[in-house]
N, C-alpha and C positions, 0 to 999 in steps of 0.2 A: 504494500500500500504506500502511495506517495501522497502526502499533503502538499498540494501545489499552492504557492503563496505569492506568485509574482505580481498579481494585480491588486493585492490588498493595499488599502490606504489606511493611514492612522485613524481616520473617522470610521472606516468599515470595521477595523479591528476593535475599536472602542465600543461599537454597537453590539459586539458579540461577547463582551467581557462580563458575562453573567454567571460563569462557572458551571453552566449546564452541560452534562455529558451528552454528546450526540452520537448516534449510531452511524459509523462510517462504512458499514458493510463488512461482511465476512468476519465478524467478531471484533473489529477494531472500534475504538471509541475515541472521541476528541472533545476537548473543552478549552475555553480561554478563561483563565482565572480572573475574578473581580479584583479591581484595584482603583483607588481614587487618584492615583498619581499618573502623570503622563509618561514617565520613564520607569520601566520595570525590567530587572536584569539579574542574572546570577542565581538561578533557582537551586534549591537544595531540598531533597526529599528524605523524610524519616517516617517509617511505619512503626506505630506504637504497639505495645503488647496486645491491645484489643483490636488491632487491625486498622485503626484510624491512620490515614495518611496525612501527614502535615507537610506543606510546602512552605519554605521560607525563601525570601528574595530581598533585594534592596530596590527601593523606589523613591522617586522624587522628581526634580526637574531635569537634572543633568548629572551624570557621573562625575564625582569630584567636588560638587557643590555641597554646602553644609546642610541643604534640605534633604539630602539622601539619607534614608534610615531604613531599618529592617521591618518587613511586614511578614505575616503568616496567614495562611488559609488552610482549612482542614476539609477532608473528604472522609466521611464515616463509611464503614463497611456497608455495601449495598445501596449507598446514597446515590441519587441521580444528579446532585449538584454540589459544587464546592461552596463552603461557607464564605461569609464576607471577609474581606481583608482586615487584619488587625495590625496596627502599628505597635511594635514592641520595643523600639529604641527611639531616642530623640535627643541627640547631642546637637545643640545649636551652633557649635563651632567646627565640627568635623563631619566629613563624609563617611557614613557608616556602611560598610560593604561586606560582601562575601560571607553571608551567614552559614554557619555549620551547626546543626542540631545534634545533640548527643544525649542518649539515655544512659546515664552513669550507672555503674553497678550498685551504688548506694541508693538508687531510686530517684535521684534528682534528674530532671530534664534541664540540660544546660544548653546555652547558646554561646558559641564562640563567633566573633566577628572582628573585622578590622575597623579602624577609625583613623582617618588621615586629614590633614589640612590641605584643601585644594587638590591639586594633582601631584603633590609631593609624596609619592609612595614610600620614599626613603625616610619619611618622618612618621610613618604609620606605627600605631600600637595595636596589639591584639588584646581584645577584651573577652572576659568570661563572666557569665552571669547565670544564675538560676532564673528561669522564666518568671517574670514579675518582680524580680529583686534588682537592686542597684548593681551595676557592673564593677569589675575591678580590672585594672590593667595588669596583664601577666608580666612577670619579670623575664621578658624575652628581648633580644636585641632590637633596637629601634629599626623600623623598616621590615619587620617580619610580617608575613601574610599567611592567611589560611584559606583553604578552599575545599579540602576533602575531609571525610569523617575520621575521627580517631579510631585506632584499634586498641582492644583490651587484651593484654597477654594473659596466659594462664596464671602467672604469678601476681596478677592484679594491676600491673603497671599499665598506664595509658600512654599510647604513642600518638602524638599529634603531628601530622605532616605539616611542614612549613616551607615557604620560600622566602628568601631574604633580598629585599630591594636595597642593595648596598649603596651607602652615601659616598659620593665623590665630592670633596670640598670645593666649593665655588662653581659646581656644575649642576645642571638639572638632571633629574632621574629620567632615563629612557629605557632602562632594562639591560644595559650593557654588562653589568656585573652581578646580575641575579644568580643566586645559587640555591640549592635545596638542602634540607636537613629534616631530622625528626627530633621533636622535643619530647622528652620522656619524664613523666611524673610518677613517683611511687607513693605519693601521699595525697591522691585525689585532687591534684591541681594546685597544691600550696607551693611546692618548689618544682623546678624544672631543670633538666640538663639537656644540652644540645649534642646530637650526633650528626655530624655533617655527612652528606653524600659526596664522595670524592669526585673530582673533575666534573662537576655538575653545572658549570657556568652556562646559563641559558635554559637550564631545566627548571621548570616551575610547575605549580599545581600538582605536586606529588600526590599520587593516589595509591596507597598501599593496600594490599590484600593478603590475607593469611592463607597459605596452602597447607600448613600444619602448625603445630605449636611453636616451632622455631623457624620454619621456612616461610619467608615473606617475599612477595614480588611487588614492585611499584612501577607506575607508569607516569609519564611526564608530558606536559605541553612544552614546546620549545620556542624560545624567543627568536631563534634563527629561521623559523617557519620552514623546517625541512621534513621532520618525521616525528611521530610519537616515539619516545624513548622508554627504555625499560631497564631496571636493575633488580638485584636480589639481595636478600639477607638470609644467612643460615644460622643466625644466633639471636633470633627474636628482635631484630632491629638495632642491635648494638654495633653493627658494622654493615656496610653496604658495598656492593660491587660498583664499578664505574658504569654509568648508564650507556646503553647501546641502542641503536636505531631498530625499530620494528619495521614491518612492511606496511604500516599505516602512515600516510602523509599527515603533516600537521601544518596549520596556517598561523601559528602563534595565537591560537584561541583555545579555550578551555576544553578539557576532556573529562570523562568520568568512567569508572569501571566498577563492576561488582562481580563477585563469584556466585554463580547460580547454584541452585540446590543439587543439580546433577554434576557439579564439579567444573563445568566450563566457565570461562571468563567472558563476560559481556562488556564491551567498551563502546562508548558513544562519542562521536567526534565529527568534525568536518574533514573528509578525506581529500584535502587540497593543500598544496604547498606553494612556495614562492616560485618554483620553476613552472608551475601550472597556471599561474595567474600573475600578470604584471602590475596589478593595482597596488598603489602604495600611498601611505600617509606619513607625515613627519613623526607623529607620536600618538600615544593613546589619548592625550588630553589637548588636542589642537584647539578645541572650541573655547577653552578656559581663557587663553590669551593673557595669562598672568605672569609668565616667567620668561625673562629675556636672558637668563643665564645660558652659557654655552653648554652643549652636550658633553657628557663625560667622554674621556678617551679610554682606549684599551678594551679589554674584555671581549665579548662577542659583538656581532653586528645585528642588533634586533631589526626585524622586518615587520612593519605594521601595515595593515590595509588589505592583505590577501583576503579574498572573498570568504564569507562564513556560510557556505551552503555548498552541496547538500548536507543534510544531517543524516548520519547512518548509525545503525547498531551492528557492530562487528563481533563475531563469535570465535573463540579460540578453544581448541582441545589440547594444546601443548603448553599450558601455563603462560599464555600470552606471548609466545615467541612469534607466532604467525596468526593471522586472522583471515582465513580463506572464505568464511561465510559473512556476507555483508548485506544487510537489509536497509534499503533507503526508506527513511521515515518521512522526510519532508524535503522539498526542493524549491528553489527560486533563485533570483540573481545573487543573493548573499552579500550585496554591497554594504561595506562597513567603513567608508571613507569619512563618515561623520557619526558622532554619537547622538545626534539630535533625533528625538522621537516624534517630532511634530511636523517636519517638512516633507516627510514621505520618502526621503532619499535613502534612509537606512533600511536594508532588506535582510539583515542577518538572521540566521537560525542557529543559535549558538548556546554555549554555556549549559550543557545538558546535565540532568540529574537522573538517576536510575533507582528503581526499587522493584523487587520481585514479589509477587503475591504468593500466598500458599498454594494457589492453583497453578502457578507457573506462568501467569501473565506478567508482562513487564510494563510498569508505569514509567513514562518518560516525561519530564518537565523541562522546558527550554525557553530561551529568550526569543520572542517573536517580534522582529523588527524594532527592538528596543521599546516597543509600545506596550507589550503585555507579556505575561508568562503563559505559554501554551502547554497543554497536557495531552499526551497520547497514551492509550492503553493498547499494547501489542498483545494479541492473543497467544496463549501458550502453544497452540498448534503451529503458529508461524515460527516461533522461536525454536521449536523442536523439529521442524521439517527438515 
């Protein structure tokens, strides 16, 4: 099934933002989540013990502005409609982005998210809060970012994947020196220690999965817009191999991966790289126009603007080394040369989140032209075919 989006306008998308699940034929379902904000981006999905699916994302006027904050909506088991959007953060001075929901072993539902001034990702802090409670800034290096869910080891330690937007004095952040690591806490988030991923410059949005108690695998978005990268740990995340390219292209846009109940790995991404598309933009925050500092030197060469479409679900039987089965979920121009949600020029289908139902269906949430968060339910028969 392909959700074709090329002709959608911001007004047309807004008219469908009621959260109602629609039958798309052959067991597929679609919905567009409700939101009062004009920009909605970076979905995250968490299925609770009772089967309720919660989607979190950030919404506001424009990424990087201080009116960006975290919202959630829920879909109860068997329900035909997502609930209304609820704003759960509101820092008037920082752009609050990249929500990660986590059901901790002690019963708390926690929210991790980033908070940055303007487009300065190198000045970002990571915050943790129990839902409904005040946040606290985690004692992590300034410029740390989150995107993927923590893992809980058998010994009770939490592994929170990070990427670091490293500061270069006197220069603006563009992603040249970004690296990956895992932050480990053995006291439920009170203290943390950092385990770097070696030779990971350009590897961000680390998404780790457990293959056994000690054997972990992780996947990465790449600033160089070449391929999805992969690395492993054989000691429960205390050390990692050097990331290597998989057979999936990457456009310097977010990926997500889960391990299915049958043992396969499902990864969602845009299978496009810089060699396949010449579109370019100067940086992630062109529209803010607030920073006349020069770009940092050295590191990698980040590539921004490669189209963010189609959106696929790729399946692997060899622990993520290759992904021969690829299901196209949605397609369109994928244009992402602007983050604006109102002029109709942005056509990206990006930043996916995945969750598997007990019946084997796959729920996918993703950014729909920066105007909304879309939801697809992929039937189990399609995933198992």
